[in-house]
PAMAR-914337 format. One record per residue (C-alpha): chain; x, y, z; residue number from 1. Coordinates in steps of 0.02 Angstrom, whole numbers, plus 50000, padded with zeros to 5 digits. Layout:
kette:A, u:X, v:Y, w:Z, nr:NUM;
...
END
This chain:
kette:A, u:45358, v:51214, w:50012, nr:1;
kette:A, u:45539, v:51229, w:50068, nr:2;
kette:A, u:45561, v:51262, w:50253, nr:3;
kette:A, u:45678, v:51396, w:50322, nr:4;
kette:A, u:45764, v:51269, w:50432, nr:5;
kette:A, u:45921, v:51166, w:50407, nr:6;
kette:A, u:45889, v:50996, w:50331, nr:7;
kette:A, u:46008, v:50924, w:50459, nr:8;
kette:A, u:45896, v:50969, w:50606, nr:9;
kette:A, u:45750, v:50876, w:50528, nr:10;
kette:A, u:45852, v:50714, w:50537, nr:11;
kette:A, u:45876, v:50719, w:50727, nr:12;
kette:A, u:45807, v:50569, w:50819, nr:13;
kette:A, u:45708, v:50678, w:50937, nr:14;
kette:A, u:45653, v:50859, w:50951, nr:15;
kette:A, u:45773, v:50979, w:51035, nr:16;
kette:A, u:45726, v:51026, w:51212, nr:17;
kette:A, u:45828, v:51178, w:51266, nr:18;
kette:A, u:45931, v:51159, w:51423, nr:19;
kette:A, u:45895, v:51281, w:51564, nr:20;
kette:A, u:45980, v:51452, w:51557, nr:21;
kette:A, u:46108, v:51514, w:51682, nr:22;
kette:A, u:46019, v:51601, w:51826, nr:23;
kette:A, u:46153, v:51623, w:51958, nr:24;
kette:A, u:46338, v:51654, w:51985, nr:25;
kette:A, u:46464, v:51515, w:51957, nr:26;
kette:A, u:46648, v:51490, w:51995, nr:27;
kette:A, u:46729, v:51361, w:51881, nr:28;
kette:A, u:46894, v:51311, w:51802, nr:29;
kette:A, u:46847, v:51344, w:51620, nr:30;
kette:A, u:46700, v:51442, w:51549, nr:31;
kette:A, u:46667, v:51420, w:51363, nr:32;
kette:A, u:46564, v:51549, w:51268, nr:33;
kette:A, u:46482, v:51465, w:51119, nr:34;
kette:A, u:46400, v:51294, w:51104, nr:35;
kette:A, u:46455, v:51250, w:50929, nr:36;
kette:A, u:46591, v:51131, w:50870, nr:37;
kette:A, u:46735, v:51232, w:50940, nr:38;
kette:A, u:46659, v:51254, w:51112, nr:39;
kette:A, u:46596, v:51076, w:51130, nr:40;
kette:A, u:46753, v:50992, w:51063, nr:41;
kette:A, u:46854, v:51100, w:51182, nr:42;
kette:A, u:46747, v:51047, w:51330, nr:43;
kette:A, u:46762, v:50865, w:51277, nr:44;
kette:A, u:46950, v:50869, w:51256, nr:45;
kette:A, u:46977, v:50963, w:51420, nr:46;
kette:A, u:46877, v:50834, w:51518, nr:47;
kette:A, u:46959, v:50688, w:51430, nr:48;
kette:A, u:47128, v:50757, w:51484, nr:49;
kette:A, u:47073, v:50806, w:51660, nr:50;
kette:A, u:46903, v:50740, w:51720, nr:51;
kette:A, u:46918, v:50842, w:51880, nr:52;
kette:A, u:46898, v:51008, w:51788, nr:53;
kette:A, u:46740, v:51109, w:51814, nr:54;
kette:A, u:46686, v:51161, w:51639, nr:55;
kette:A, u:46533, v:51260, w:51585, nr:56;
kette:A, u:46470, v:51300, w:51410, nr:57;
kette:A, u:46362, v:51454, w:51383, nr:58;
kette:A, u:46258, v:51460, w:51224, nr:59;
kette:A, u:46145, v:51603, w:51168, nr:60;
kette:A, u:46021, v:51489, w:51078, nr:61;
kette:A, u:46040, v:51300, w:51082, nr:62;
kette:A, u:46198, v:51202, w:51048, nr:63;
kette:A, u:46231, v:51194, w:50861, nr:64;
kette:A, u:46114, v:51339, w:50819, nr:65;
kette:A, u:46251, v:51427, w:50720, nr:66;
kette:A, u:46363, v:51365, w:50580, nr:67;
kette:A, u:46398, v:51201, w:50670, nr:68;
kette:A, u:46220, v:51142, w:50639, nr:69;
kette:A, u:46194, v:51221, w:50468, nr:70;
kette:A, u:46353, v:51193, w:50365, nr:71;
kette:A, u:46381, v:51088, w:50210, nr:72;
kette:A, u:46439, v:50935, w:50305, nr:73;
kette:A, u:46616, v:50926, w:50238, nr:74;
kette:A, u:46736, v:50854, w:50366, nr:75;
kette:A, u:46889, v:50896, w:50263, nr:76;
kette:A, u:47075, v:50928, w:50277, nr:77;
kette:A, u:47053, v:51089, w:50178, nr:78;
kette:A, u:47139, v:51244, w:50247, nr:79;
kette:A, u:47086, v:51423, w:50209, nr:80;
kette:A, u:47261, v:51477, w:50156, nr:81;
kette:A, u:47354, v:51405, w:50007, nr:82;
kette:A, u:47505, v:51293, w:50027, nr:83;
kette:A, u:47626, v:51423, w:49959, nr:84;
kette:A, u:47564, v:51553, w:50084, nr:85;
kette:A, u:47589, v:51437, w:50232, nr:86;
kette:A, u:47762, v:51384, w:50172, nr:87;
kette:A, u:47817, v:51564, w:50142, nr:88;
kette:A, u:47754, v:51624, w:50312, nr:89;
kette:A, u:47796, v:51474, w:50421, nr:90;
kette:A, u:47916, v:51361, w:50326, nr:91;
kette:A, u:47907, v:51191, w:50244, nr:92;
kette:A, u:47918, v:51090, w:50404, nr:93;
kette:A, u:47773, v:51184, w:50481, nr:94;
kette:A, u:47667, v:51160, w:50324, nr:95;
kette:A, u:47704, v:50973, w:50320, nr:96;
kette:A, u:47654, v:50958, w:50502, nr:97;
kette:A, u:47493, v:51056, w:50475, nr:98;
kette:A, u:47445, v:50952, w:50324, nr:99;
kette:A, u:47472, v:50787, w:50412, nr:100;
kette:A, u:47378, v:50841, w:50568, nr:101;
kette:A, u:47228, v:50897, w:50465, nr:102;
kette:A, u:47228, v:50739, w:50360, nr:103;
kette:A, u:47237, v:50628, w:50514, nr:104;
kette:A, u:47101, v:50731, w:50597, nr:105;
kette:A, u:46972, v:50685, w:50464, nr:106;
kette:A, u:46974, v:50505, w:50521, nr:107;
kette:A, u:47007, v:50560, w:50701, nr:108;
kette:A, u:46846, v:50659, w:50706, nr:109;
kette:A, u:46749, v:50509, w:50642, nr:110;
kette:A, u:46831, v:50397, w:50771, nr:111;
kette:A, u:46789, v:50521, w:50910, nr:112;
kette:A, u:46607, v:50528, w:50858, nr:113;
kette:A, u:46599, v:50339, w:50849, nr:114;
kette:A, u:46681, v:50322, w:51021, nr:115;
kette:A, u:46547, v:50436, w:51092, nr:116;
kette:A, u:46407, v:50337, w:51011, nr:117;
kette:A, u:46360, v:50478, w:50891, nr:118;
kette:A, u:46283, v:50424, w:50725, nr:119;
kette:A, u:46333, v:50576, w:50623, nr:120;
kette:A, u:46314, v:50489, w:50453, nr:121;
kette:A, u:46503, v:50498, w:50435, nr:122;
kette:A, u:46568, v:50422, w:50272, nr:123;
kette:A, u:46751, v:50447, w:50225, nr:124;
kette:A, u:46732, v:50454, w:50036, nr:125;
kette:A, u:46846, v:50597, w:49984, nr:126;
kette:A, u:46806, v:50754, w:49886, nr:127;
kette:A, u:46799, v:50805, w:49702, nr:128;
kette:A, u:46830, v:50979, w:49631, nr:129;
kette:A, u:46771, v:50980, w:49451, nr:130;
kette:A, u:46831, v:51087, w:49305, nr:131;
kette:A, u:46681, v:51137, w:49201, nr:132;
kette:A, u:46775, v:51245, w:49077, nr:133;
kette:A, u:46954, v:51265, w:49021, nr:134;
kette:A, u:46986, v:51413, w:49136, nr:135;
kette:A, u:46933, v:51311, w:49286, nr:136;
kette:A, u:47041, v:51168, w:49225, nr:137;
kette:A, u:47191, v:51284, w:49216, nr:138;
kette:A, u:47153, v:51349, w:49391, nr:139;
kette:A, u:47146, v:51173, w:49461, nr:140;
kette:A, u:47308, v:51123, w:49375, nr:141;
kette:A, u:47392, v:51278, w:49447, nr:142;
kette:A, u:47329, v:51227, w:49619, nr:143;
kette:A, u:47395, v:51051, w:49591, nr:144;
kette:A, u:47565, v:51119, w:49538, nr:145;
kette:A, u:47570, v:51227, w:49696, nr:146;
kette:A, u:47529, v:51074, w:49801, nr:147;
kette:A, u:47664, v:50970, w:49716, nr:148;
kette:A, u:47793, v:51106, w:49750, nr:149;
kette:A, u:47741, v:51098, w:49933, nr:150;
kette:A, u:47769, v:50910, w:49938, nr:151;
kette:A, u:47591, v:50845, w:49914, nr:152;
kette:A, u:47597, v:50677, w:49825, nr:153;
kette:A, u:47473, v:50585, w:49715, nr:154;
kette:A, u:47404, v:50484, w:49860, nr:155;
kette:A, u:47342, v:50647, w:49937, nr:156;
kette:A, u:47288, v:50744, w:49782, nr:157;
kette:A, u:47270, v:50684, w:49603, nr:158;
kette:A, u:47202, v:50746, w:49437, nr:159;
kette:A, u:47067, v:50638, w:49359, nr:160;
kette:A, u:47040, v:50653, w:49172, nr:161;
kette:A, u:46865, v:50673, w:49102, nr:162;
kette:A, u:46821, v:50489, w:49103, nr:163;
kette:A, u:46899, v:50452, w:49272, nr:164;
kette:A, u:46807, v:50600, w:49347, nr:165;
kette:A, u:46643, v:50542, w:49271, nr:166;
kette:A, u:46668, v:50368, w:49341, nr:167;
kette:A, u:46660, v:50446, w:49515, nr:168;
kette:A, u:46530, v:50582, w:49485, nr:169;
kette:A, u:46442, v:50639, w:49327, nr:170;
kette:A, u:46435, v:50829, w:49326, nr:171;
kette:A, u:46380, v:50916, w:49166, nr:172;
kette:A, u:46523, v:50986, w:49063, nr:173;
kette:A, u:46661, v:50921, w:49175, nr:174;
kette:A, u:46831, v:50913, w:49089, nr:175;
kette:A, u:46909, v:50826, w:49238, nr:176;
kette:A, u:46926, v:50846, w:49425, nr:177;
kette:A, u:47046, v:50853, w:49570, nr:178;
kette:A, u:47017, v:50714, w:49694, nr:179;
kette:A, u:47075, v:50706, w:49874, nr:180;
kette:A, u:47036, v:50562, w:49992, nr:181;
kette:A, u:47047, v:50678, w:50142, nr:182;
kette:A, u:46865, v:50723, w:50164, nr:183;
kette:A, u:46713, v:50640, w:50240, nr:184;
kette:A, u:46529, v:50674, w:50224, nr:185;
kette:A, u:46445, v:50711, w:50390, nr:186;
kette:A, u:46276, v:50767, w:50456, nr:187;
kette:A, u:46330, v:50917, w:50559, nr:188;
kette:A, u:46174, v:50936, w:50666, nr:189;
kette:A, u:46179, v:50755, w:50721, nr:190;
kette:A, u:46363, v:50776, w:50761, nr:191;
kette:A, u:46346, v:50937, w:50861, nr:192;
kette:A, u:46191, v:50884, w:50957, nr:193;
kette:A, u:46268, v:50715, w:50995, nr:194;
kette:A, u:46426, v:50803, w:51051, nr:195;
kette:A, u:46327, v:50913, w:51171, nr:196;
kette:A, u:46254, v:50756, w:51253, nr:197;
kette:A, u:46426, v:50676, w:51260, nr:198;
kette:A, u:46503, v:50829, w:51343, nr:199;
kette:A, u:46367, v:50829, w:51475, nr:200;
kette:A, u:46402, v:50646, w:51506, nr:201;
kette:A, u:46583, v:50690, w:51541, nr:202;
kette:A, u:46530, v:50813, w:51675, nr:203;
kette:A, u:46518, v:50982, w:51588, nr:204;
kette:A, u:46370, v:51095, w:51626, nr:205;
kette:A, u:46284, v:51172, w:51475, nr:206;
kette:A, u:46172, v:51325, w:51489, nr:207;
kette:A, u:46068, v:51365, w:51335, nr:208;
kette:A, u:45967, v:51523, w:51299, nr:209;
kette:A, u:46106, v:51613, w:51392, nr:210;
kette:A, u:46165, v:51767, w:51300, nr:211;
kette:A, u:46338, v:51827, w:51349, nr:212;
kette:A, u:46343, v:52017, w:51349, nr:213;
kette:A, u:46525, v:52041, w:51397, nr:214;
kette:A, u:46688, v:51949, w:51428, nr:215;
kette:A, u:46799, v:52036, w:51555, nr:216;
kette:A, u:46986, v:52002, w:51558, nr:217;
kette:A, u:47066, v:51951, w:51721, nr:218;
kette:A, u:47188, v:52073, w:51799, nr:219;
kette:A, u:47285, v:52102, w:51960, nr:220;
kette:A, u:47243, v:51932, w:52031, nr:221;
kette:A, u:47060, v:51936, w:51981, nr:222;
kette:A, u:46995, v:51796, w:51871, nr:223;
kette:A, u:46915, v:51833, w:51702, nr:224;
kette:A, u:46726, v:51847, w:51703, nr:225;
kette:A, u:46584, v:51806, w:51585, nr:226;
kette:A, u:46434, v:51920, w:51606, nr:227;
kette:A, u:46256, v:51870, w:51560, nr:228;
kette:A, u:46087, v:51951, w:51595, nr:229;
kette:A, u:46045, v:51833, w:51738, nr:230;
kette:A, u:46213, v:51780, w:51809, nr:231;
kette:A, u:46400, v:51785, w:51790, nr:232;
kette:A, u:46541, v:51658, w:51786, nr:233;
kette:A, u:46717, v:51676, w:51855, nr:234;
kette:A, u:46845, v:51553, w:51788, nr:235;
kette:A, u:47030, v:51521, w:51776, nr:236;
kette:A, u:47008, v:51526, w:51588, nr:237;
kette:A, u:46871, v:51595, w:51477, nr:238;
kette:A, u:46867, v:51524, w:51301, nr:239;
kette:A, u:46781, v:51625, w:51165, nr:240;
kette:A, u:46713, v:51505, w:51034, nr:241;
kette:A, u:46590, v:51617, w:50944, nr:242;
kette:A, u:46651, v:51608, w:50761, nr:243;
kette:A, u:46531, v:51705, w:50647, nr:244;
kette:A, u:46444, v:51784, w:50796, nr:245;
kette:A, u:46605, v:51859, w:50866, nr:246;
kette:A, u:46565, v:52035, w:50802, nr:247;
kette:A, u:46412, v:52040, w:50915, nr:248;
kette:A, u:46527, v:52051, w:51068, nr:249;
kette:A, u:46588, v:52223, w:51125, nr:250;
kette:A, u:46749, v:52278, w:51041, nr:251;
kette:A, u:46750, v:52136, w:50914, nr:252;
kette:A, u:46673, v:52215, w:50758, nr:253;
kette:A, u:46836, v:52205, w:50659, nr:254;
kette:A, u:46897, v:52036, w:50723, nr:255;
kette:A, u:46815, v:51935, w:50583, nr:256;
kette:A, u:46695, v:51970, w:50441, nr:257;
kette:A, u:46532, v:51871, w:50455, nr:258;
kette:A, u:46508, v:51802, w:50279, nr:259;
kette:A, u:46342, v:51719, w:50240, nr:260;
kette:A, u:46333, v:51549, w:50158, nr:261;
kette:A, u:46165, v:51476, w:50106, nr:262;
kette:A, u:46104, v:51302, w:50063, nr:263;
kette:A, u:45962, v:51206, w:49982, nr:264;
kette:A, u:45917, v:51022, w:49988, nr:265;
kette:A, u:45813, v:50917, w:49870, nr:266;
kette:A, u:45689, v:50783, w:49912, nr:267;
kette:A, u:45761, v:50605, w:49912, nr:268;
kette:A, u:45810, v:50559, w:49734, nr:269;
kette:A, u:45770, v:50399, w:49640, nr:270;
kette:A, u:45896, v:50258, w:49634, nr:271;
kette:A, u:45901, v:50277, w:49444, nr:272;
kette:A, u:45965, v:50456, w:49463, nr:273;
kette:A, u:46109, v:50400, w:49573, nr:274;
kette:A, u:46146, v:50252, w:49459, nr:275;
kette:A, u:46177, v:50379, w:49320, nr:276;
kette:A, u:46261, v:50516, w:49422, nr:277;
kette:A, u:46369, v:50409, w:49537, nr:278;
kette:A, u:46447, v:50476, w:49696, nr:279;
kette:A, u:46439, v:50297, w:49758, nr:280;
kette:A, u:46570, v:50330, w:49891, nr:281;
kette:A, u:46475, v:50485, w:49948, nr:282;
kette:A, u:46613, v:50600, w:49888, nr:283;
kette:A, u:46580, v:50782, w:49924, nr:284;
kette:A, u:46590, v:50894, w:49770, nr:285;
kette:A, u:46622, v:51070, w:49709, nr:286;
kette:A, u:46694, v:51154, w:49555, nr:287;
kette:A, u:46831, v:51281, w:49527, nr:288;
kette:A, u:46726, v:51439, w:49511, nr:289;
kette:A, u:46772, v:51593, w:49614, nr:290;
kette:A, u:46607, v:51603, w:49709, nr:291;
kette:A, u:46619, v:51446, w:49817, nr:292;
kette:A, u:46493, v:51305, w:49797, nr:293;
kette:A, u:46487, v:51139, w:49890, nr:294;
kette:A, u:46377, v:50984, w:49892, nr:295;
kette:A, u:46352, v:50810, w:49959, nr:296;
kette:A, u:46244, v:50657, w:49936, nr:297;
kette:A, u:46152, v:50629, w:50099, nr:298;
kette:A, u:46113, v:50464, w:50184, nr:299;
kette:A, u:45934, v:50470, w:50119, nr:300;
kette:A, u:45993, v:50510, w:49942, nr:301;
kette:A, u:45957, v:50695, w:49934, nr:302;
kette:A, u:46077, v:50826, w:49868, nr:303;
kette:A, u:46123, v:50954, w:49999, nr:304;
kette:A, u:46200, v:51100, w:49906, nr:305;
kette:A, u:46263, v:51270, w:49956, nr:306;
kette:A, u:46366, v:51420, w:49909, nr:307;
kette:A, u:46418, v:51599, w:49943, nr:308;
kette:A, u:46348, v:51755, w:49862, nr:309;
kette:A, u:46241, v:51835, w:49998, nr:310;
kette:A, u:46299, v:52012, w:50039, nr:311;
kette:A, u:46407, v:52063, w:50185, nr:312;
kette:A, u:46310, v:52178, w:50301, nr:313;
kette:A, u:46376, v:52346, w:50358, nr:314;
kette:A, u:46477, v:52351, w:50521, nr:315;
kette:A, u:46486, v:52160, w:50529, nr:316;
kette:A, u:46303, v:52155, w:50581, nr:317;
kette:A, u:46232, v:51982, w:50617, nr:318;
kette:A, u:46043, v:51962, w:50621, nr:319;
kette:A, u:45929, v:51812, w:50599, nr:320;
kette:A, u:45841, v:51894, w:50451, nr:321;
kette:A, u:46003, v:51887, w:50352, nr:322;
kette:A, u:45998, v:51696, w:50357, nr:323;
kette:A, u:45876, v:51693, w:50211, nr:324;
kette:A, u:45902, v:51769, w:50038, nr:325;
kette:A, u:45779, v:51721, w:49901, nr:326;
kette:A, u:45895, v:51780, w:49762, nr:327;
kette:A, u:46038, v:51669, w:49822, nr:328;
kette:A, u:45922, v:51521, w:49848, nr:329;
kette:A, u:45859, v:51537, w:49669, nr:330;
kette:A, u:46038, v:51548, w:49605, nr:331;
kette:A, u:46085, v:51391, w:49701, nr:332;
kette:A, u:45939, v:51297, w:49625, nr:333;
kette:A, u:45986, v:51354, w:49449, nr:334;
kette:A, u:46167, v:51303, w:49479, nr:335;
kette:A, u:46112, v:51133, w:49543, nr:336;
kette:A, u:46014, v:51103, w:49383, nr:337;
kette:A, u:46163, v:51160, w:49279, nr:338;
kette:A, u:46272, v:51031, w:49366, nr:339;
kette:A, u:46140, v:50894, w:49351, nr:340;
kette:A, u:46024, v:50928, w:49202, nr:341;
kette:A, u:45928, v:50767, w:49231, nr:342;
kette:A, u:45879, v:50822, w:49406, nr:343;
kette:A, u:45690, v:50826, w:49426, nr:344;
kette:A, u:45651, v:50852, w:49608, nr:345;
kette:A, u:45577, v:50978, w:49726, nr:346;
kette:A, u:45685, v:51078, w:49844, nr:347;
kette:A, u:45619, v:51042, w:50019, nr:348;
kette:A, u:45737, v:51143, w:50129, nr:349;
kette:A, u:45822, v:51313, w:50119, nr:350;
kette:A, u:45933, v:51384, w:50254, nr:351;
kette:A, u:46090, v:51485, w:50288, nr:352;
kette:A, u:46194, v:51579, w:50413, nr:353;
kette:A, u:46358, v:51669, w:50448, nr:354;
kette:A, u:46535, v:51601, w:50451, nr:355;
kette:A, u:46690, v:51693, w:50509, nr:356;
kette:A, u:46823, v:51757, w:50388, nr:357;
kette:A, u:46981, v:51833, w:50463, nr:358;
kette:A, u:47070, v:51970, w:50366, nr:359;
kette:A, u:47218, v:51856, w:50324, nr:360;
kette:A, u:47111, v:51698, w:50304, nr:361;
kette:A, u:47210, v:51613, w:50443, nr:362;
kette:A, u:47120, v:51527, w:50587, nr:363;
kette:A, u:47190, v:51557, w:50759, nr:364;
kette:A, u:47206, v:51481, w:50931, nr:365;
kette:A, u:47255, v:51605, w:51066, nr:366;
kette:A, u:47282, v:51601, w:51253, nr:367;
kette:A, u:47339, v:51739, w:51369, nr:368;
kette:A, u:47386, v:51672, w:51540, nr:369;
kette:A, u:47395, v:51846, w:51616, nr:370;
kette:A, u:47213, v:51887, w:51575, nr:371;
kette:A, u:47146, v:51709, w:51571, nr:372;
kette:A, u:47068, v:51737, w:51401, nr:373;
kette:A, u:47076, v:51609, w:51262, nr:374;
kette:A, u:46993, v:51589, w:51093, nr:375;
kette:A, u:46986, v:51485, w:50935, nr:376;
kette:A, u:46905, v:51513, w:50766, nr:377;
kette:A, u:46916, v:51602, w:50599, nr:378;
kette:A, u:46888, v:51449, w:50489, nr:379;
kette:A, u:46818, v:51534, w:50331, nr:380;
kette:A, u:46700, v:51388, w:50302, nr:381;
kette:A, u:46823, v:51246, w:50335, nr:382;
kette:A, u:46778, v:51228, w:50518, nr:383;
kette:A, u:46712, v:51052, w:50542, nr:384;
kette:A, u:46885, v:50974, w:50557, nr:385;
kette:A, u:46979, v:51134, w:50602, nr:386;
kette:A, u:46867, v:51159, w:50754, nr:387;
kette:A, u:46914, v:50984, w:50814, nr:388;
kette:A, u:47099, v:51020, w:50789, nr:389;
kette:A, u:47090, v:51192, w:50871, nr:390;
kette:A, u:46996, v:51120, w:51019, nr:391;
kette:A, u:47134, v:50993, w:51046, nr:392;
kette:A, u:47261, v:51133, w:51040, nr:393;
kette:A, u:47164, v:51235, w:51168, nr:394;
kette:A, u:47145, v:51084, w:51283, nr:395;
kette:A, u:47332, v:51051, w:51275, nr:396;
kette:A, u:47374, v:51234, w:51308, nr:397;
kette:A, u:47262, v:51238, w:51462, nr:398;
kette:A, u:47304, v:51068, w:51537, nr:399;
kette:A, u:47487, v:51051, w:51482, nr:400;
kette:A, u:47553, v:51229, w:51485, nr:401;
kette:A, u:47737, v:51179, w:51485, nr:402;
kette:A, u:47728, v:51042, w:51353, nr:403;
kette:A, u:47734, v:51062, w:51165, nr:404;
kette:A, u:47615, v:50942, w:51078, nr:405;
kette:A, u:47572, v:50903, w:50897, nr:406;
kette:A, u:47426, v:51024, w:50913, nr:407;
kette:A, u:47510, v:51168, w:51004, nr:408;
kette:A, u:47650, v:51181, w:50875, nr:409;
kette:A, u:47530, v:51210, w:50731, nr:410;
kette:A, u:47568, v:51373, w:50640, nr:411;
kette:A, u:47404, v:51459, w:50688, nr:412;
kette:A, u:47427, v:51435, w:50876, nr:413;
kette:A, u:47457, v:51605, w:50956, nr:414;
kette:A, u:47429, v:51684, w:50786, nr:415;
kette:A, u:47367, v:51864, w:50793, nr:416;
kette:A, u:47304, v:51920, w:50624, nr:417;
kette:A, u:47270, v:52100, w:50578, nr:418;
kette:A, u:47097, v:52174, w:50600, nr:419;
kette:A, u:46979, v:52212, w:50457, nr:420;
kette:A, u:46973, v:52388, w:50389, nr:421;
kette:A, u:46856, v:52517, w:50465, nr:422;
kette:A, u:46688, v:52547, w:50385, nr:423;
kette:A, u:46638, v:52591, w:50253, nr:424;
kette:A, u:46796, v:52517, w:50176, nr:425;
kette:A, u:46756, v:52344, w:50243, nr:426;
kette:A, u:46579, v:52346, w:50173, nr:427;
kette:A, u:46636, v:52413, w:50005, nr:428;
kette:A, u:46784, v:52295, w:49986, nr:429;
kette:A, u:46695, v:52133, w:50031, nr:430;
kette:A, u:46539, v:52167, w:49928, nr:431;
kette:A, u:46638, v:52229, w:49778, nr:432;
kette:A, u:46739, v:52068, w:49793, nr:433;
kette:A, u:46580, v:51964, w:49792, nr:434;
kette:A, u:46519, v:52058, w:49639, nr:435;
kette:A, u:46684, v:52036, w:49547, nr:436;
kette:A, u:46685, v:51849, w:49587, nr:437;
kette:A, u:46509, v:51833, w:49514, nr:438;
kette:A, u:46561, v:51930, w:49359, nr:439;
kette:A, u:46719, v:51829, w:49335, nr:440;
kette:A, u:46623, v:51665, w:49347, nr:441;
kette:A, u:46495, v:51724, w:49219, nr:442;
kette:A, u:46633, v:51780, w:49101, nr:443;
kette:A, u:46729, v:51617, w:49116, nr:444;
kette:A, u:46573, v:51512, w:49095, nr:445;
kette:A, u:46507, v:51604, w:48943, nr:446;
kette:A, u:46671, v:51638, w:48853, nr:447;
kette:A, u:46788, v:51505, w:48922, nr:448;
kette:A, u:46926, v:51634, w:48936, nr:449;
kette:A, u:47008, v:51708, w:49092, nr:450;
kette:A, u:46926, v:51862, w:49168, nr:451;
kette:A, u:47028, v:52012, w:49225, nr:452;
kette:A, u:46906, v:52026, w:49371, nr:453;
kette:A, u:46980, v:51868, w:49448, nr:454;
kette:A, u:47145, v:51957, w:49480, nr:455;
kette:A, u:47053, v:52100, w:49565, nr:456;
kette:A, u:46964, v:51976, w:49680, nr:457;
kette:A, u:47130, v:51905, w:49738, nr:458;
kette:A, u:47202, v:52079, w:49767, nr:459;
kette:A, u:47051, v:52136, w:49869, nr:460;
kette:A, u:47066, v:51996, w:49996, nr:461;
kette:A, u:47255, v:51989, w:50017, nr:462;
END
């Protein structure tokens, strides 16, 4: 029977023993709320820049419990906004800089994990986005044209015809694919748990099973404060790194929308299956449907496969019971068999959880020196590499306040996006959008013609 737990956690070398919770007051330099990728990378980069800093990480569950330990394992240079949007809002030079930083960060993340002795199953094999009907092919070509206008060359993104695509990965009905080398496969739980050990080795203190109930801004000479049930922390800077769980903090319901993404994983597959299907370089894969899907070939030759489709819950509510959705799991399994008709294997793991989607789809890094509050997040599912980049930006902003660096001049630094609409408009808009995306994909798959619903999806979220 499939388990409700992330496949990735079952691959850890030893069982997770929670660290002790905070039980007293602390005064430190930097307090980080959230023990996922953003919080842990930030702690690491702060201490690498200044080992004398006193840094604490406060985590409600255990490090990596959220999206950092449950995601699809794509360490990619993907960005939630399109190239034309970034160019129009920030200019060509800013887009070029962003693209190169993200591309370099794919390998940079792997190098950082390797330097810390973390075996995260990192393989830099690139990513494939398949076209499984003519509408999807047109959509991918339009995306390629947009990228070319923004200066993206063939070495960074290229169209593969039907045979060339099949030579890399055999997906049923594929008419071709876009290929980018700027993606690596990774085991996210091994990365995040290894990172937590590395951060402790650098001198940070991590308190798990420590629920933060409130973050209080500094004012009139008083430092900002983090409040928990058993103790509090005063710090020069408090970094909020809570991503999909941000709406659980007071006053943050409209900051991001917690969108649920679910996954399944098969048992290890026979060598003969992979000989036929390919993915020899461990390329990650998706197709060009509206309702996002994503997959990878794992180190032990499973398919780990996920997608969107679970409903948004009223008032940005986040609860553990929302992590499972039998209807979505069944849809993922059917989709997996559509992609790979020869697949004959049991699904051994099912899991899911929330990610954070800002209203304008732009991530952000913010710091307010008057209040001492800082934050990073809003990755819309592209957070493995973006969290590493944002953490470097935060570390530079805190330790080098008067110096512009390659990270602090990224276009999302000090970006303040607009809040989501009040309920019930938020609930109606997001769930109608999910329904329209599902309808558009069904129409395009069955009729191979564009669906008018696709235009409505774009209008709802922009």
